[in-house]
C-alpha angles and dihedrals in degrees: 000000000000114000092214089060090050090048091049092049091049092049091048091050092048090049093050090047091051091050091050091049090049090053089053090051092052093048094045090050089065092062099069124145115245131225092190122129086221098056123083124176118225095262091055094059127095093023129127112251136190116241121197124179123221149141126263110244099174139013121190126181114237139171118242111208129187107252093222139021125226094226090234091113092055093046094048092044091049091050093048091045091050091051091048090048091051089065091062123091126310141267117010092351090056092049090052090047090052092050093044092046091050092050094046091043091051091051091048092046091051091050091051091050090051091053092047089053093061125094134177112252144173131231102212123195113201128188104210120219089251090061098256120126123221130186118206128180117207142151114289095240097114123061106246119174140179115280091014118142110239144171120237107210120194143151106075102065125307122018113249135197116212132171113265109243115222116215 
């Protein structure tokens, strides 16, 4: 059998595997936990919660980072890097290019996954009407400002700070 045909089949299989892995990465990226005051998971709905009113006394920008990675970025990056390395040279040089490409791809994929896991957030200090002070960190998807009247909602999962609507 011709070795160029075997090489082409191997490259084609690696390419298809890399594409499949990339699809898994894209789909798994859609299932991220949220630190938004506006997002409730199914188990947090239809539960009694405690609402306390207060005034914002400090707002500080923060970065919310996922505390763990799935490893999918490293795996997909390694597969893509290995496929890219397989296109280089031949013999021992090609083998080294595949290994080097896989390692560099895995590092790059992990770095991308780390960046995707970061969100802008706010650390919000609230002086409750009863005199207590609470500090809550949440995603920066609601406009929260100093001296703003807010509700601190807790009891069915994470504590949330939302603007107090005046009727």
